[in-house]
FITORDO-276248 format. One record per residue: residue number from 1; x, y, z of N, C-alpha, C, O, CB in turn. Coordinates in nm, 3 decimals, padded with zeros to 5 digits. Atoms other than C-alpha are relative to their C-alpha. Glycine has a CB too. Layout:
N
R pos nx ny nz cax cay caz cx cy cz ox oy oz cbx cby cbz
R NUM X Y Z X Y Z X Y Z X Y Z X Y Z
...
This chain:
90
R pos nx ny nz cax cay caz cx cy cz ox oy oz cbx cby cbz
R 1 00.091 -00.067 00.091 -00.001 -02.173 00.903 -00.066 -00.107 -00.084 -00.006 -00.159 -00.178 00.074 00.106 -00.088
R 2 00.069 00.108 00.069 -00.256 -02.420 00.783 -00.111 00.049 -00.090 -00.190 -00.032 -00.142 -00.057 -00.096 00.101
R 3 00.108 -00.054 00.081 -00.483 -02.190 00.591 00.030 -00.019 -00.149 00.144 -00.007 -00.193 -00.023 00.148 00.031
R 4 -00.012 00.010 00.145 -00.547 -02.248 00.223 -00.077 00.115 -00.062 -00.093 00.220 00.000 -00.052 -00.138 -00.052
R 5 00.064 -00.108 00.074 -00.737 -02.043 -00.035 -00.108 00.073 00.079 -00.102 00.194 00.095 -00.059 -00.054 -00.126
R 6 00.115 -00.062 -00.068 -01.059 -01.981 00.160 00.041 00.070 00.129 -00.004 00.181 00.156 -00.106 -00.104 00.030
R 7 -00.044 -00.060 -00.126 -00.890 -01.914 00.493 00.083 00.126 -00.022 00.066 00.225 00.049 00.081 -00.100 00.080
R 8 -00.081 -00.117 00.031 -00.638 -01.674 00.342 -00.086 00.113 -00.057 -00.064 00.230 -00.025 00.111 -00.036 -00.098
R 9 00.092 -00.102 00.053 -00.912 -01.494 00.148 -00.078 00.066 00.112 -00.105 00.187 00.108 -00.097 -00.062 -00.103
R 10 00.069 -00.055 -00.116 -01.097 -01.451 00.477 00.087 00.098 00.077 00.039 00.202 00.121 -00.044 -00.111 00.092
R 11 -00.092 -00.092 -00.067 -00.790 -01.293 00.637 00.016 00.129 -00.079 00.025 00.238 -00.022 00.136 -00.067 00.020
R 12 -00.017 -00.117 00.085 -00.752 -01.059 00.341 -00.120 00.093 00.012 -00.105 00.214 00.027 00.021 -00.041 -00.146
R 13 00.120 -00.085 -00.002 -01.111 -00.939 00.347 -00.032 00.053 00.140 -00.066 00.171 00.154 -00.119 -00.077 -00.053
R 14 00.038 -00.046 -00.135 -01.171 -00.924 00.724 00.115 00.069 00.072 00.095 00.173 00.135 -00.049 -00.117 00.083
R 15 -00.113 -00.056 -00.074 -00.824 -00.853 00.863 00.069 00.116 -00.069 00.111 00.211 -00.004 00.099 -00.107 00.025
R 16 -00.072 -00.103 00.075 -00.672 -00.642 00.587 -00.093 00.101 -00.066 -00.049 00.205 -00.115 00.087 -00.065 -00.106
R 17 00.098 -00.086 00.067 -00.994 -00.487 00.452 00.036 00.023 -00.147 00.026 00.135 -00.197 -00.011 00.135 00.073
R 18 -00.037 -00.007 00.141 -00.878 -00.565 00.095 -00.080 -00.104 -00.076 -00.144 -00.191 -00.017 00.153 -00.023 -00.019
R 19 00.065 00.097 00.087 -01.020 -00.758 -00.200 00.104 -00.102 -00.046 00.206 -00.065 -00.104 -00.067 00.071 -00.124
R 20 -00.095 00.105 00.040 -00.845 -01.091 -00.260 00.012 -00.011 -00.151 00.113 -00.060 -00.202 -00.044 -00.134 00.058
R 21 -00.001 00.008 00.146 -00.934 -01.066 -00.629 00.051 00.128 -00.066 00.025 00.151 -00.184 -00.140 -00.032 -00.051
R 22 -00.048 -00.129 00.051 -00.764 -00.725 -00.671 00.117 -00.013 -00.096 00.147 00.082 -00.169 00.039 00.088 00.115
R 23 -00.119 00.016 00.083 -00.462 -00.870 -00.852 00.128 00.022 00.079 00.237 00.000 00.026 -00.005 00.095 -00.116
R 24 -00.118 -00.017 -00.085 -00.229 -00.787 -00.563 00.053 -00.137 00.043 -00.020 -00.236 00.039 -00.033 00.086 00.125
R 25 -00.059 00.121 -00.058 00.009 -01.050 -00.423 00.000 00.019 00.150 00.055 00.116 00.201 00.145 -00.027 -00.056
R 26 00.007 -00.007 -00.145 -00.061 -01.117 -00.056 00.099 -00.100 00.059 00.102 -00.217 00.020 -00.145 -00.028 00.051
R 27 -00.108 00.079 -00.058 00.227 -01.249 00.156 -00.036 -00.036 00.144 -00.074 00.051 00.223 00.135 00.077 -00.006
R 28 00.028 00.048 -00.135 00.175 -01.461 00.467 00.120 -00.078 00.051 00.166 -00.172 -00.014 -00.129 -00.088 00.003
R 29 -00.110 00.071 -00.065 00.456 -01.571 00.699 -00.053 -00.067 00.127 -00.138 -00.011 00.195 00.119 00.096 00.034
R 30 00.038 00.061 -00.128 00.416 -01.818 00.984 00.078 00.068 00.113 00.169 00.147 00.087 00.027 -00.155 -00.002
R 31 -00.061 -00.068 -00.115 00.520 -01.711 01.335 00.151 -00.017 00.005 00.223 00.077 00.042 -00.060 -00.052 00.128
R 32 -00.145 00.023 -00.006 00.865 -01.867 01.311 00.072 00.045 -00.127 00.195 00.034 -00.135 00.028 -00.147 00.025
R 33 -00.055 -00.052 00.126 00.917 -01.720 00.960 00.079 -00.103 -00.079 00.177 -00.071 -00.146 00.089 00.118 00.029
R 34 -00.064 00.107 00.077 01.016 -02.055 00.813 -00.084 -00.042 -00.120 -00.037 -00.115 -00.206 00.026 -00.120 00.089
R 35 00.092 00.031 00.109 00.716 -02.081 00.579 -00.060 00.130 -00.053 -00.092 00.221 00.024 -00.113 -00.097 00.046
R 36 00.064 -00.116 00.060 00.578 -01.827 00.336 -00.102 -00.048 -00.103 -00.077 -00.144 -00.177 00.104 00.095 -00.066
R 37 00.101 00.027 00.102 00.261 -01.835 00.127 -00.029 00.131 -00.072 -00.041 00.236 -00.009 -00.132 -00.061 00.062
R 38 00.035 -00.114 00.082 00.187 -01.597 -00.158 -00.131 -00.034 -00.069 -00.141 -00.135 -00.138 00.113 00.033 -00.105
R 39 00.130 00.021 00.062 -00.174 -01.569 -00.272 -00.023 00.108 -00.103 -00.007 00.227 -00.075 -00.114 -00.002 00.106
R 40 00.017 -00.094 00.110 -00.252 -01.408 -00.606 -00.118 -00.044 -00.085 -00.135 -00.162 -00.113 00.128 00.009 -00.086
R 41 00.112 00.027 00.089 -00.564 -01.382 -00.821 00.046 00.022 -00.143 00.095 00.130 -00.177 -00.122 00.089 00.033
R 42 -00.025 -00.013 00.142 -00.508 -01.447 -01.188 -00.131 -00.026 -00.072 -00.224 -00.080 -00.013 00.112 -00.098 -00.049
R 43 00.123 00.017 00.077 -00.769 -01.453 -01.460 -00.053 -00.142 00.016 00.011 -00.238 -00.026 00.024 00.032 -00.148
R 44 00.064 00.130 -00.012 -01.002 -01.737 -01.372 00.021 -00.071 00.132 -00.045 -00.173 00.155 00.047 -00.085 -00.106
R 45 -00.016 00.070 -00.126 -00.876 -01.830 -01.026 00.119 00.046 00.082 00.197 00.131 00.039 00.011 -00.145 -00.025
R 46 -00.110 -00.032 -00.091 -00.635 -01.810 -00.734 00.121 -00.089 -00.026 00.108 -00.203 -00.069 -00.045 -00.013 00.145
R 47 -00.125 00.075 00.003 -00.273 -01.918 -00.736 00.062 00.013 00.139 00.070 00.123 00.193 00.098 00.053 -00.113
R 48 -00.062 00.000 -00.132 -00.106 -02.016 -00.409 00.141 -00.055 -00.013 00.161 -00.170 -00.054 -00.083 -00.084 00.102
R 49 -00.140 00.042 00.000 00.273 -02.031 -00.386 00.038 -00.027 00.145 -00.005 00.045 00.235 00.094 00.107 -00.066
R 50 -00.038 00.038 -00.136 00.430 -02.198 -00.085 00.149 -00.034 00.000 00.197 -00.106 -00.088 -00.085 -00.122 00.052
R 51 -00.141 00.033 -00.012 00.793 -02.212 00.024 00.032 -00.025 00.146 -00.007 00.052 00.234 00.090 00.114 -00.058
R 52 -00.042 00.034 -00.136 00.940 -02.380 00.330 00.152 -00.005 00.001 00.213 -00.069 -00.085 -00.061 -00.137 00.047
R 53 -00.146 00.000 -00.011 01.297 -02.317 00.438 00.046 -00.122 00.079 -00.017 -00.160 00.177 00.049 00.129 00.067
R 54 -00.060 00.111 -00.075 01.511 -02.608 00.550 00.076 00.052 00.121 00.084 -00.015 00.224 00.095 -00.083 -00.091
R 55 -00.068 -00.063 -00.114 01.711 -02.372 00.773 -00.009 00.151 -00.017 -00.028 00.201 -00.128 00.150 -00.047 00.011
R 56 00.009 -00.145 00.004 01.707 -02.005 00.861 -00.144 00.049 -00.001 -00.238 -00.029 00.014 00.073 00.053 -00.122
R 57 00.132 -00.061 00.000 01.416 -01.766 00.843 -00.010 00.103 -00.113 00.091 00.154 -00.163 -00.031 00.067 00.137
R 58 00.023 -00.106 00.096 01.259 -01.528 00.594 00.016 00.132 00.071 -00.032 00.150 00.183 -00.142 -00.012 -00.065
R 59 -00.021 -00.131 -00.057 01.363 -01.172 00.659 -00.076 00.103 -00.083 -00.033 00.140 -00.192 00.151 00.035 00.006
R 60 00.082 -00.098 00.071 01.094 -00.928 00.556 00.045 00.141 00.035 00.070 00.170 00.152 -00.151 -00.020 00.033
R 61 -00.037 -00.138 -00.030 01.188 -00.562 00.522 -00.111 00.070 00.077 -00.229 00.038 00.059 00.032 00.077 -00.130
R 62 00.100 -00.077 -00.076 01.014 -00.322 00.759 -00.052 00.112 -00.089 00.025 00.187 -00.148 00.061 00.058 00.132
R 63 00.062 -00.106 00.079 00.769 -00.095 00.583 -00.105 00.069 00.085 -00.156 00.012 00.181 -00.063 -00.057 -00.130
R 64 00.098 -00.077 -00.077 00.534 00.173 00.709 -00.141 -00.057 -00.014 -00.215 -00.060 00.084 00.001 00.145 -00.045
R 65 00.137 00.044 00.024 00.219 00.028 00.552 -00.010 -00.149 -00.032 -00.112 -00.193 -00.086 -00.059 00.079 -00.113
R 66 -00.003 00.145 00.024 00.315 -00.343 00.530 -00.012 -00.037 -00.147 -00.061 -00.145 -00.179 -00.111 -00.066 00.077
R 67 00.000 00.030 00.143 00.348 -00.323 00.151 00.143 -00.011 -00.048 00.228 00.071 -00.014 -00.076 00.108 -00.080
R 68 -00.133 00.024 00.056 00.650 -00.461 -00.033 00.000 00.035 -00.148 -00.101 00.021 -00.217 00.043 -00.147 00.022
R 69 -00.014 -00.014 00.144 00.779 -00.366 -00.372 00.023 -00.140 -00.057 00.056 -00.234 00.015 00.119 00.099 -00.037
R 70 -00.020 00.130 00.065 00.804 -00.647 -00.625 00.143 -00.049 00.021 00.164 -00.167 00.050 -00.032 00.008 -00.150
R 71 -00.140 00.041 -00.015 01.185 -00.648 -00.603 00.028 -00.043 00.144 00.103 -00.138 00.166 00.095 00.115 -00.041
R 72 -00.017 00.041 -00.140 01.172 -00.662 -00.219 -00.059 -00.138 00.025 -00.001 -00.219 00.097 -00.065 00.102 00.094
R 73 00.065 00.130 -00.016 00.933 -00.957 -00.240 00.088 -00.111 -00.058 00.107 -00.215 00.005 -00.138 -00.001 -00.068
R 74 -00.086 00.101 00.063 01.159 -01.147 -00.480 00.123 -00.026 00.084 00.160 -00.142 00.105 00.042 00.046 -00.141
R 75 -00.119 00.017 -00.083 01.464 -01.085 -00.263 -00.033 -00.075 00.130 00.044 -00.161 00.173 00.062 00.136 00.033
R 76 00.040 00.067 -00.124 01.278 -01.194 00.053 -00.021 -00.149 -00.023 00.028 -00.231 00.055 -00.128 00.063 00.056
R 77 00.028 00.141 00.028 01.158 -01.520 -00.104 00.128 -00.075 -00.035 00.138 -00.195 -00.008 -00.101 -00.013 -00.115
R 78 -00.128 00.063 00.033 01.510 -01.590 -00.232 00.095 -00.007 00.120 00.203 -00.065 00.111 00.068 00.076 -00.113
R 79 -00.081 00.007 -00.121 01.645 -01.544 00.123 00.102 00.111 00.012 00.197 00.099 00.089 00.069 -00.130 00.006
R 80 -00.093 -00.113 -00.004 01.822 -01.213 00.064 -00.063 00.109 00.084 -00.174 00.154 00.055 00.036 00.051 -00.143
R 81 00.055 -00.102 -00.089 01.775 -00.958 00.342 00.009 00.136 -00.067 00.113 00.174 -00.121 00.076 00.001 00.135
R 82 00.006 -00.134 00.057 01.667 -00.615 00.222 00.012 00.099 00.116 -00.069 00.097 00.208 -00.132 00.023 -00.082
R 83 -00.019 -00.101 -00.104 01.799 -00.331 00.435 -00.003 00.136 -00.067 00.074 00.164 -00.159 00.135 -00.022 00.078
R 84 00.012 -00.135 00.054 01.694 00.023 00.361 00.038 00.098 00.109 -00.010 00.089 00.222 -00.143 00.029 -00.054
R 85 -00.037 -00.102 -00.098 01.853 00.315 00.534 -00.049 00.135 -00.045 -00.059 00.163 -00.165 00.152 00.002 00.023
R 86 00.043 -00.137 00.028 01.731 00.669 00.556 00.114 00.092 00.035 00.160 00.093 00.149 -00.129 00.038 00.079
R 87 -00.109 -00.093 -00.025 01.999 00.930 00.519 -00.057 00.140 00.017 -00.142 00.183 -00.061 00.103 -00.004 -00.115
R 88 00.046 -00.135 -00.025 01.943 01.273 00.662 00.082 00.097 -00.085 00.203 00.083 -00.098 00.010 00.036 00.150
R 89 -00.068 -00.105 00.076 02.023 01.572 00.445 00.050 00.106 00.097 -00.015 00.139 00.196 -00.094 00.063 -00.106
R 90 -00.056 -00.106 -00.085 02.245 01.836 00.596 -00.024 00.134 -00.059 00.016 00.235 -00.001 00.147 -00.020 00.023
């Protein structure tokens, strides 16, 4: 994943049909899930966070609409796997 601000903004607008300046945090993982980039618009400009794992992979929780809660994002970046189960009511 070699994209920086402009390349990631292009993916957000063309691929995700979202506004990069919306204030949302956009998460990008490389194919091997060893690198993660977080792109966020703050007042006056973009902030890009980057983390590379020395071993292991990032484990992103499965979601229906590819949106993470803030707590899920923090746990993922810290290397903690989030597992959600659905229990059926009887």
